[in-house]
VOPAGU-2260 file (C-alpha; in pm, 1 decimal, decimal comma):
REM VOPAGU-2260
SITE   aa  ch    i         X         Y         Z
SITE  MET   A    0   -6256,7    1806,0   -5632,8
SITE  ARG   A    1   -6294,2    1599,5   -5331,4
SITE  PRO   A    2   -6111,4    1276,9   -5418,3
SITE  SER   A    3   -6317,1     943,1   -5519,2
SITE  PRO   A    4   -6400,2     724,3   -5169,1
SITE  ARG   A    5   -6387,2     430,9   -5343,0
SITE  PRO   A    6   -6002,0     345,0   -5323,5
SITE  ARG   A    7   -6050,6     441,0   -4965,0
SITE  ALA   A    8   -6342,5     149,1   -4935,1
SITE  GLY   A    9   -6156,3     -88,4   -5103,6
SITE  ALA   A   10   -5879,8     -43,3   -4865,6
SITE  ALA   A   11   -6151,4     -90,7   -4568,9
SITE  LEU   A   12   -6295,7    -398,3   -4685,9
SITE  ALA   A   13   -5990,8    -574,5   -4827,5
SITE  LEU   A   14   -5862,8    -525,3   -4480,7
SITE  ALA   A   15   -6183,8    -590,8   -4323,4
SITE  VAL   A   16   -6192,7    -937,7   -4498,5
SITE  LEU   A   17   -5821,9    -995,9   -4400,3
SITE  GLY   A   18   -5904,4    -894,6   -4023,5
SITE  LEU   A   19   -6217,3   -1212,9   -4026,5
SITE  LEU   A   20   -5964,4   -1442,7   -4198,8
SITE  ALA   A   21   -5695,7   -1365,4   -3871,1
SITE  LEU   A   22   -5957,3   -1431,1   -3677,2
SITE  GLY   A   23   -6078,0   -1740,9   -3816,9
SITE  GLY   A   24   -5756,5   -1936,9   -3759,5
SITE  ARG   A   25   -5759,0   -2267,6   -3733,0
SITE  PRO   A   26   -5457,4   -2544,7   -3600,8
SITE  ALA   A   27   -5142,6   -2516,1   -3707,2
SITE  ALA   A   28   -5014,6   -2802,7   -3791,1
SITE  ALA   A   29   -4666,1   -2983,6   -3819,1
SITE  GLN   A   30   -4396,9   -3036,0   -3991,0
SITE  MET   A   31   -4442,2   -2769,7   -4298,8
SITE  LEU   A   32   -4177,4   -2678,4   -4516,7
SITE  HIS   A   33   -4106,8   -2245,6   -4458,4
SITE  LEU   A   34   -4211,9   -2072,5   -4759,6
SITE  ASP   A   35   -4076,0   -1727,8   -4791,0
SITE  PRO   A   36   -4277,0   -1522,1   -5064,8
SITE  MET   A   37   -4235,6   -1502,2   -5434,1
SITE  PRO   A   38   -4141,4   -1216,0   -5488,6
SITE  PHE   A   39   -4395,8   -1039,5   -5754,6
SITE  PHE   A   40   -4380,3    -659,8   -5850,5
SITE  THR   A   41   -4715,7    -491,5   -5889,9
SITE  PRO   A   42   -4820,2    -203,1   -6069,4
SITE  ALA   A   43   -4727,4      17,4   -5853,8
SITE  ASP   A   44   -4347,4     -57,7   -5733,7
SITE  SER   A   45   -4120,2      85,8   -5690,9
SITE  THR   A   46   -3847,9    -195,6   -5658,8
SITE  SER   A   47   -3608,1    -324,3   -5933,3
SITE  ARG   A   48   -3531,1    -649,7   -6126,2
SITE  LEU   A   49   -3192,1    -637,5   -6030,5
SITE  ALA   A   50   -3150,7    -605,9   -5642,1
SITE  LEU   A   51   -2998,8    -733,6   -5391,8
SITE  VAL   A   52   -3174,5    -832,0   -5050,3
SITE  LEU   A   53   -3066,6    -926,1   -4733,6
SITE  ASP   A   54   -3294,4   -1086,4   -4442,4
SITE  PHE   A   55   -3245,7   -1102,3   -4095,2
SITE  SER   A   56   -3532,4   -1335,6   -3935,6
SITE  HIS   A   57   -3578,2   -1478,8   -3515,7
SITE  ALA   A   58   -3867,2   -1725,9   -3530,4
SITE  ALA   A   59   -3953,3   -1881,2   -3180,1
SITE  ASP   A   60   -4240,7   -1972,8   -2990,0
SITE  SER   A   61   -4431,2   -1913,2   -2627,2
SITE  ARG   A   62   -4506,7   -2295,0   -2597,7
SITE  TRP   A   63   -4152,3   -2457,1   -2673,5
SITE  ASP   A   64   -3788,5   -2331,8   -2635,6
SITE  TRP   A   65   -3714,2   -2397,0   -2973,5
SITE  THR   A   66   -3596,2   -2041,7   -3189,9
SITE  THR   A   67   -3397,7   -1975,2   -3476,4
SITE  GLU   A   68   -3193,1   -1720,8   -3647,9
SITE  ARG   A   69   -3227,3   -1731,3   -4026,2
SITE  LEU   A   70   -2966,4   -1517,5   -4274,8
SITE  LEU   A   71   -3067,2   -1525,9   -4625,2
SITE  MET   A   72   -2909,2   -1322,7   -4938,2
SITE  THR   A   73   -3195,9   -1343,8   -5227,1
SITE  ILE   A   74   -3070,1   -1175,8   -5536,5
SITE  VAL   A   75   -3298,7   -1144,4   -5858,5
SITE  LEU   A   76   -3193,3   -1068,3   -6194,1
SITE  PRO   A   77   -3406,2    -970,3   -6568,4
SITE  ALA   A   78   -3532,7   -1231,5   -6717,7
SITE  GLY   A   79   -3610,2   -1084,0   -7072,2
SITE  ASP   A   80   -3777,1    -782,9   -7078,1
SITE  ASP   A   81   -4071,9    -788,7   -6765,1
SITE  ALA   A   82   -3946,3   -1177,6   -6589,6
SITE  THR   A   83   -3769,9   -1175,6   -6303,5
SITE  PHE   A   84   -3524,1   -1414,8   -6229,4
SITE  PHE   A   85   -3450,0   -1511,4   -5799,4
SITE  LEU   A   86   -3173,7   -1721,4   -5658,4
SITE  ARG   A   87   -3218,0   -1699,9   -5263,8
SITE  LEU   A   88   -2949,0   -1857,8   -5042,3
SITE  PRO   A   89   -2975,4   -1903,4   -4670,9
SITE  HIS   A   90   -2813,4   -1993,6   -4350,7
SITE  LEU   A   91   -2969,4   -2121,4   -4007,0
SITE  THR   A   92   -2939,9   -2125,9   -3671,2
SITE  PHE   A   93   -3171,6   -2421,8   -3511,9
SITE  ASP   A   94   -3163,0   -2490,6   -3111,9
SITE  THR   A   95   -3411,6   -2716,1   -2991,4
SITE  GLY   A   96   -3331,2   -2632,8   -2645,1
SITE  GLU   A   97   -3444,8   -2958,4   -2401,9
SITE  THR   A   98   -3669,9   -3093,3   -2670,1
SITE  PRO   A   99   -3526,2   -3289,0   -2969,3
SITE  VAL   A  100   -3715,0   -3294,4   -3284,3
SITE  ARG   A  101   -3712,1   -3718,0   -3241,7
SITE  SER   A  102   -3989,2   -3653,8   -2910,3
SITE  ARG   A  103   -4170,0   -3379,8   -3029,5
SITE  TRP   A  104   -4259,5   -3591,5   -3336,5
SITE  PRO   A  105   -4120,1   -3917,7   -3356,5
SITE  TRP   A  106   -4287,6   -4065,9   -3721,5
SITE  VAL   A  107   -4114,2   -3806,3   -3866,6
SITE  VAL   A  108   -3764,5   -4004,2   -3819,7
SITE  GLY   A  109   -3671,8   -4240,0   -4076,1
SITE  GLU   A  110   -3570,6   -4610,9   -4033,3
SITE  GLY   A  111   -3190,3   -4524,2   -4062,6
SITE  ALA   A  112   -3195,5   -4288,9   -3795,2
SITE  GLU   A  113   -3011,0   -4352,5   -3493,1
SITE  PRO   A  114   -3125,1   -4371,1   -3127,4
SITE  GLY   A  115   -3112,3   -4021,7   -2990,5
SITE  TRP   A  116   -3045,8   -3890,7   -3361,3
SITE  PRO   A  117   -3101,1   -3552,2   -3392,2
SITE  ASP   A  118   -2802,5   -3505,2   -3076,8
SITE  GLU   A  119   -2774,6   -3190,2   -3072,7
SITE  LYS   A  120   -2905,7   -2904,9   -2938,7
SITE  ARG   A  121   -2825,5   -2644,7   -3150,3
SITE  LEU   A  122   -2762,4   -2659,3   -3551,0
SITE  SER   A  123   -2579,1   -2435,6   -3799,1
SITE  GLY   A  124   -2536,9   -2442,4   -4178,4
SITE  PHE   A  125   -2621,1   -2354,2   -4522,6
SITE  GLY   A  126   -3010,3   -2400,8   -4551,0
SITE  LYS   A  127   -3168,9   -2499,2   -4890,8
SITE  ILE   A  128   -3083,6   -2264,3   -5261,2
SITE  GLU   A  129   -3372,0   -2199,6   -5407,8
SITE  VAL   A  130   -3357,5   -2015,6   -5779,8
SITE  GLY   A  131   -3760,5   -1986,1   -5953,7
SITE  VAL   A  132   -3899,0   -1708,3   -6211,7
SITE  THR   A  133   -4168,6   -1461,6   -6195,4
SITE  GLY   A  134   -4307,7   -1289,8   -6419,1
SITE  PRO   A  135   -4704,2   -1114,1   -6620,4
SITE  MET   A  136   -4918,3   -1371,9   -6878,4
SITE  VAL   A  137   -5254,1   -1331,9   -6983,4
SITE  LEU   A  138   -5525,5   -1640,8   -6897,4
SITE  PRO   A  139   -5836,0   -1613,2   -7004,3
SITE  LEU   A  140   -6152,3   -1451,2   -6773,8
SITE  VAL   A  141   -5925,6   -1381,3   -6504,6
SITE  ARG   A  142   -5682,6   -1182,4   -6760,1
SITE  GLY   A  143   -5367,0    -990,2   -6601,5
SITE  VAL   A  144   -5203,6   -1196,2   -6325,6
SITE  ASP   A  145   -4866,3   -1276,9   -6151,8
SITE  TYR   A  146   -4675,1   -1615,7   -6227,6
SITE  GLY   A  147   -4421,4   -1798,3   -6007,8
SITE  LEU   A  148   -4250,1   -2068,8   -6002,0
SITE  ALA   A  149   -3972,5   -2171,4   -5768,6
SITE  LEU   A  150   -3724,6   -2479,8   -5697,8
SITE  GLY   A  151   -3513,5   -2593,1   -5333,5
SITE  LEU   A  152   -3279,9   -2728,0   -5388,0
SITE  PRO   A  153   -3156,6   -3031,5   -5209,8
SITE  SER   A  154   -2832,5   -2754,2   -5075,4
SITE  SER   A  155   -2884,7   -2859,6   -4690,0
SITE  SER   A  156   -2889,6   -3125,1   -4439,2
SITE  ASP   A  157   -3192,7   -3294,7   -4235,1
SITE  ARG   A  158   -3023,2   -3191,2   -3954,1
SITE  LEU   A  159   -3172,0   -2875,9   -3978,9
SITE  TYR   A  160   -3525,7   -3041,1   -3970,7
SITE  PRO   A  161   -3797,0   -2890,7   -3969,8
SITE  VAL   A  162   -3626,4   -2527,3   -4072,1
SITE  SER   A  163   -3416,5   -2674,4   -4476,6
SITE  SER   A  164   -3401,2   -3034,9   -4500,6
SITE  GLN   A  165   -3252,3   -3194,3   -4840,9
SITE  SER   A  166   -3540,0   -3213,1   -4984,6
SITE  ILE   A  167   -3702,3   -3125,6   -5325,4
SITE  PRO   A  168   -3962,7   -2894,0   -5316,8
SITE  PHE   A  169   -4165,5   -2734,5   -5624,6
SITE  ARG   A  170   -4430,5   -2516,6   -5619,3
SITE  ILE   A  171   -4652,3   -2305,0   -5886,4
SITE  GLU   A  172   -4834,7   -1940,3   -5789,9
SITE  ALA   A  173   -5023,0   -1763,6   -5944,1
SITE  ARG   A  174   -5082,9   -1409,1   -5804,1
SITE  LYS   A  175   -5437,1   -1169,7   -5948,4
SITE  PRO   A  176   -5304,7    -816,2   -5866,7
SITE  LEU   A  177   -5589,3    -574,2   -5798,3
SITE  VAL   A  178   -5562,5    -148,2   -5791,9
SITE  LEU   A  179   -5789,4     -26,4   -5562,3
SITE  GLY   A  180   -5669,2     300,3   -5639,4
SITE  GLY   A  181   -5519,4     550,8   -5411,9
SITE  GLY   A  182   -5208,4     463,7   -5390,4
SITE  TRP   A  183   -5418,7     145,2   -5282,4
SITE  GLN   A  184   -5371,9    -232,5   -5382,7
SITE  ALA   A  185   -5469,1    -575,2   -5322,8
SITE  GLY   A  186   -5404,2    -910,4   -5464,7
SITE  LEU   A  187   -5530,0   -1274,8   -5407,6
SITE  GLU   A  188   -5260,0   -1560,1   -5452,4
SITE  ALA   A  189   -5271,0   -1906,3   -5506,9
SITE  GLY   A  190   -5014,8   -2209,5   -5568,4
SITE  TYR   A  191   -4943,5   -2599,0   -5525,6
SITE  LEU   A  192   -4637,5   -2694,6   -5394,6
SITE  MET   A  193   -4479,1   -3065,8   -5431,3
SITE  HIS   A  194   -4304,3   -3206,9   -5238,5
SITE  GLY   A  195   -3985,0   -3453,2   -5342,9
SITE  ASP   A  196   -3846,4   -3660,7   -4971,3
SITE  SER   A  197   -3466,9   -3670,7   -4948,3
SITE  GLY   A  198   -3434,3   -4002,1   -5022,5
SITE  ARG   A  199   -3215,4   -4057,1   -4730,4
SITE  ASP   A  200   -3300,5   -4322,3   -4439,6
SITE  LEU   A  201   -3279,0   -4024,2   -4183,7
SITE  LEU   A  202   -3645,6   -3843,7   -4239,1
SITE  ASP   A  203   -4008,8   -4053,8   -4321,1
SITE  PRO   A  204   -4200,1   -3898,2   -4593,2
SITE  ALA   A  205   -4461,9   -3817,3   -4432,6
SITE  ALA   A  206   -4153,0   -3545,0   -4304,6
SITE  PHE   A  207   -4203,9   -3389,7   -4666,8
SITE  PRO   A  208   -4628,5   -3295,1   -4672,2
SITE  SER   A  209   -4776,8   -3108,5   -5040,2
SITE  GLY   A  210   -5066,8   -2939,9   -5119,6
SITE  TYR   A  211   -5232,7   -2595,8   -5217,6
SITE  ARG   A  212   -5188,7   -2237,8   -5049,1
SITE  PHE   A  213   -5439,4   -1960,6   -5069,8
SITE  GLY   A  214   -5281,0   -1644,5   -4983,6
SITE  ALA   A  215   -5411,5   -1234,1   -4953,8
SITE  THR   A  216   -5264,7    -977,5   -4936,9
SITE  CYS   A  217   -5304,2    -509,6   -4896,5
SITE  ALA   A  218   -5121,3    -285,6   -4914,9
SITE  PHE   A  219   -5057,4      61,3   -4954,9
SITE  TYR   A  220   -4748,0     207,2   -5144,8
SITE  GLY   A  221   -4599,6     625,6   -5113,7
SITE  ARG   A  222   -4335,5     778,5   -5232,8
SITE  PRO   A  223   -4011,9     552,8   -5408,3
SITE  GLY   A  224   -3934,7     260,9   -5180,5
SITE  SER   A  225   -4195,2     287,1   -4923,1
SITE  ARG   A  226   -4475,3     -17,2   -4924,5
SITE  TRP   A  227   -4683,1    -120,7   -4628,2
SITE  GLU   A  228   -4848,9    -436,2   -4650,3
SITE  LEU   A  229   -5106,5    -622,7   -4483,1
SITE  PHE   A  230   -5081,3   -1070,7   -4580,5
SITE  TRP   A  231   -5270,1   -1346,0   -4481,8
SITE  ASN   A  232   -5099,8   -1694,1   -4580,2
SITE  LEU   A  233   -5350,8   -2047,4   -4516,8
SITE  ARG   A  234   -5149,3   -2370,7   -4639,8
SITE  ASN   A  235   -5287,5   -2749,2   -4651,9
SITE  GLU   A  236   -5025,3   -2989,4   -4728,7
SITE  ASN   A  237   -5165,5   -3358,6   -4624,9
SITE  ASP   A  238   -5451,0   -3261,3   -4406,8
SITE  ARG   A  239   -5159,5   -3041,6   -4217,1
SITE  ALA   A  240   -5327,2   -2692,6   -4147,9
SITE  SER   A  241   -5205,9   -2390,3   -4096,3
SITE  GLN   A  242   -5270,7   -1984,8   -4106,9
SITE  VAL   A  243   -5026,1   -1723,1   -4139,2
SITE  VAL   A  244   -5110,8   -1299,3   -4078,0
SITE  GLY   A  245   -4819,7   -1089,3   -4129,0
SITE  LEU   A  246   -4749,1    -703,2   -4132,8
SITE  GLN   A  247   -4450,0    -546,9   -4364,9
SITE  GLY   A  248   -4329,3    -249,7   -4407,9
SITE  TRP   A  249   -4059,2     -89,2   -4637,2
SITE  LEU   A  250   -3933,5     220,4   -4615,7
SITE  PRO   A  251   -3611,7     461,7   -4794,8
SITE  TRP   A  252   -3283,7     493,5   -4597,3
SITE  THR   A  253   -3085,8     568,4   -4962,2
SITE  ALA   A  254   -3223,3     656,3   -5315,3
SITE  ASP   A  255   -3120,1     280,5   -5440,3
SITE  GLY   A  256   -3197,7     107,7   -5127,3
SITE  ALA   A  257   -3491,9      41,6   -4871,4
SITE  VAL   A  258   -3498,8    -114,0   -4561,9
SITE  GLY   A  259   -3782,3    -361,3   -4402,5
SITE  LEU   A  260   -3938,4    -513,4   -4140,5
SITE  ARG   A  261   -4197,3    -820,2   -4090,2
SITE  PHE   A  262   -4397,6    -927,6   -3863,4
SITE  GLU   A  263   -4511,7   -1360,3   -3864,3
SITE  HIS   A  264   -4778,3   -1459,9   -3688,4
SITE  GLU   A  265   -4848,9   -1817,6   -3669,6
SITE  LEU   A  266   -5270,6   -1810,4   -3597,4
SITE  ALA   A  267   -5399,2   -2037,6   -3314,9
SITE  GLY   A  268   -5021,0   -2345,8   -3287,5
SITE  THR   A  269   -5095,8   -2663,0   -3146,4
SITE  LEU   A  270   -4826,1   -2857,0   -2965,8
SITE  ASP   A  271   -4684,5   -2992,3   -3363,7
SITE  ARG   A  272   -4588,1   -2584,5   -3446,0
SITE  TYR   A  273   -4205,8   -2490,1   -3416,8
SITE  ALA   A  274   -4291,4   -2113,2   -3464,4
SITE  GLU   A  275   -4539,6   -1877,8   -3346,2
SITE  TRP   A  276   -4340,2   -1562,9   -3400,1
SITE  ARG   A  277   -4136,9   -1462,4   -3721,3
SITE  ALA   A  278   -3939,4   -1137,1   -3712,1
SITE  THR   A  279   -3769,4   -1014,1   -3980,3
SITE  LEU   A  280   -3531,6    -689,6   -4013,8
SITE  SER   A  281   -3440,2    -620,5   -4367,1
SITE  TRP   A  282   -3206,6    -484,8   -4650,0
SITE  ARG   A  283   -3253,7    -386,0   -4982,1
SITE  LEU   A  284   -3022,6    -244,6   -5270,3
SITE  ASP   A  285   -3220,6    -187,2   -5629,9
SITE  SER   A  286   -3053,9     -85,3   -5961,6
SITE  PRO   A  287   -3206,0     276,3   -6076,6
SITE  GLY   A  288   -3156,9     150,4   -6432,6
SITE  ARG   A  289   -3417,7    -120,6   -6397,4
SITE  ARG   A  290   -3679,7      45,8   -6194,0
SITE  GLN   A  291   -4059,3     -38,5   -6340,9
SITE  GLY   A  292   -4117,8     313,2   -6368,9
SITE  ARG   A  293   -3761,6     331,3   -6598,3
SITE  GLU   A  294   -3806,8      46,8   -6789,8
SITE  LYS   A  295   -4145,6     147,8   -6893,9
SITE  ALA   A  296   -4032,9     489,6   -7009,4
SITE  ARG   A  297   -3696,8     382,2   -7165,5
SITE  GLU   A  298   -4013,4     175,1   -7344,0
SITE  VAL   A  299   -4159,0     454,6   -7461,5
SITE  VAL   A  300   -3842,2     686,9   -7587,5
SITE  ASP   A  301   -3731,2     401,0   -7806,1
């Protein structure tokens, strides 16, 4: 029997849509908090709801001499029958080279900042701790969707702005999975960010915009631990727009672990972006007993 052309056609259509979105990129704007994607699970996902993920990323810009290195630890824990808790703890090294934040974006500096602040060229410290939850729910019309809630804690320092700060961001997101067949899946995402400022005088409240996000993904799932994903994100926060496209791949390196590589590109950047490219190397360790396929099988047996 010949395979149905629908999965291939659906995957090709999703890739074409993402490509057109990338070609139509608008200029990126400044002072927007970097947001890591919510750890949503999909029907074809073989990862576990009990896992540890380590990410090492490097961000740079061809026009400016800013660079950022970040080590991020993410802990994923089961929450009830279907939902998932997650906790993120980053450590950052931010190098502004010969271009301090104050000279690039003078309007974000508050009244309490001393002349020349921040005076360090190379800054290092722990970033913002983020806690959140994701899980499935059913909504009218769209039926099955995934929800995500995340809260950033004021655990960092305003010295690390714009890569981190003492602000309190809260975001809510929804994702609609689209099963294309043949291992292919797509997803449509939407969300809103409410950003509370740090409550200090070093940075102006304008440094912490709120706004919405839209996204789309197209992924191919192979054997357990293997996944290739193309993604696109559009954000608009107080009329500051950003578009990012990227590619991520995961390959198994043990029976319970996988290694991943992720590339992100900020489209049509302006003088205000702090990173044009971001590359991330990841390691993931999954608990075998909490893999989604085994959990479903255990429910049937019980």
